[in-house]
N, C-alpha and C positions, 0 to 999 in steps of 0.2 A: 504493500500500500504506500509506504513512504517513498519507495523507488518511483512508482508511477506518479506520485504527487510532485516529486522533484523534476521528473521528466516533463510534466505538464507545465511547470513554472519556467523551465528552460525554453520550451517551445514558445510560450507566450512572450518571453523576453526577446527571442530571436526574431519573431514576426512583428513585434510592435515597437522595438527600439528604433532609434533614429537611423534612417537610411541615408543614401546620398542626397545632398542638397544642391540642386542645380541653381544657377543664378535666377533670381526672380525677375519679373518684368521691371520692377522698380530699380533693381540693381543694374539690369541691362541698360535702362534709360540713362543711368548715371555713369556708365562706363565711358572712359576716354582713352585715347592713345592705343596702346597695344591691346588692352582688354576689349575695346570697341572693335578694333580691327580683327581680333581673333574671333569674336562672336559673329561678325559679319562675313568672315572668310575673305577679307580683303588682303590678299597676298602682297600686292604692290605696296600697300601702306605698311604692312608688317616689315617688309624689307627696308623701306624708307626710314621708318622710325628706329629700327635696330641699327641701321648704318649711322643714324644720327645720335646714337648713344643711349637710346631708351633701354631700360632694364627689362630684359626678356624673362627674368625670374621674379618680377615684382609680384606682390601679393595684394589681393583685395581683402575685404573685411572678413571673409570666410577662409582666408588662407589660400585661395585659388590663385594659381599663376595663369598667365595668358594661355598656356598649353592646356590647363584644365578647362578653361572657358571654351577653347576650340573643341575640346573633346565633348563637352556637354552639348555643344551646337552641332556636333558631327561634321566639322569642317576639316576634312582630311588635308587639303593643300595648305590650309593655315597652319595646321600642326607641323607639316613638313617644313614650312618656311620658318617657323619658330625654332625647330630643331636645328636647321641649318644656320640660324643666327646664334646658336649656343644655348638654347633653353635646356634646363635640366629635365630630362625625360623621366627621371625617377623621383621627381618631387611629389610629396604627399600634401594634400590640403588639410584643413583643420580637423576633418574626420578620418584622416589617414587613408584617403583614397588616391590612387594614382590614375594616370590616363588609361592604362590597360584595364584596370578594374571598372572604371567608369564605362568604358566601351563594352566590357563583358556584361555588365548589368543592363546596359541599353540594348544588348543583343545586336551589336554592331561589329561583326567579325572583320570587316575590311579595315575599319579604323583601328581596331585592336591589333591586327597583323601589322599595319603601318607603324603603330607605336612601338611594337617589338622590333621591327626593322630599324627604327630610328634610335634604338638603344634602351627602351623601357624594359626592365628586367621582369619577365613573367613570374619569377619566383619571389617577388617582394611580399613581405608581410604587410597586409593592408586592412583597413576598416577598423571600427571600434571593437571588432571581435577577434582581432589579431589573426585574421584569416588570409586568404589569397583570392586572386581573381578566379582561379579554378573552383574553389569552394563556392564562391558567389554564383558562378555560372551553372554549377551542378545543382545548387539549390533552386535556381530558376528554370532549369530544364532547357538551357540554351545549347543545343546539341552541337552545332557547327563551332561555336565559340569554345566549347569543351574540347572538341577534337583538335582545334588549332592550338590551344594552350598545351595540350598533351604533346603535340608535335614540336612545340617550341621549348619543351623541357620543363614545364611547370611541375612543381613537386606534387606527386600523386597522394602522398600520405601525410601532408601537413595537418596538424591538429590545432584547431583554434581554441580560444579561451572558453568556449562552451564544451570543449573536449570532443568536438565533432570533426570528422574528415569529410572530404568531398563525397565519398561513398555514403557515409551516414546522412549527410544533408540531402543527397539525391533521394533518399528514402524518407527521412523524417520530415523534410520540408517540401517534398514533392507530392504529386497527386497519384502516383502509381500508374500514370498513363503512358502513352507511347513515347513522349519526349523524355520523360524521366527514365523510362526503361532504356532508351537509346543512350542516354548519358551514362547510366550504370554499365551498360554493355561496353561503352568506350573506355571507361575507367578500368573495368575488370580486364578487358583485352590488353590494356597497356600495362597491367601488372599491379594495379592498386590492391592494397591489402584488405581483403574482405573480412578478416578476423578482428581488426582493430575495433575495440568496443568503446562506448562512451564512458564517462566517469562513474557511471553506475554499473558498469560491466555488461551493458546490453549491446549485443553485436548488431551489425546491419541486418543479418538474417532474422534475428529476433524482432527487430523493429518492423521489418516487412511483414512478418507473421502476425504481429500485434495489430497491424493496420489492414490486414486482409489483402495485401498486394501480391496476389498469387503469382503473377508473371515475374515479379522481382524475387519472390521466394525461390522459384525455380532457377533463376539465374544465379542467385547466391549459393544455392546448393550444388551447382555444377562444379566438378573438379577443375582446377586450374589447367 
């Protein structure tokens, strides 16, 4: 009983705590310089401002750099221009999100792959949960993003501060449907550890059984 109560509390925390905060309309209206250019995707202006000495790693009130702003706006070429101007591609904003995790959560595989190409490390520990982009994508059932992160070398068995891995989150925070099944398949095929349990000793298989996710149960029972 205690174990199930703790698990329920953790689930509530994970699903209700602060998520990424994109720039608000009010913030966007107040942006100037590189922040405005990044949001608008104005590559020429980014280059002009950077050449004129503008700080490509400046921070707004939420700790976002122009690169974060470009990522939230899904402006690929703006991100490339910022990187070419020397932007720190591994910068974390105030909630500890990087460009790769922002793109992973937005289900934007092209932007995410570009960020990795430009130097953003897919293995960074990100978010208030001390997780990774892979854990976030697994949680959300973003299949293509998960596959690309695996290919890029993202850590398969990172354990966040909820004591959950990507495999556990695909089960616990997923819906048991086709997308989360495909995520689980990709993780297991890549060699993710299906035996790593949460802090209460509950394995991914046991979580799937508790939720009645029959397809996931079968996948997790299969031999490596």
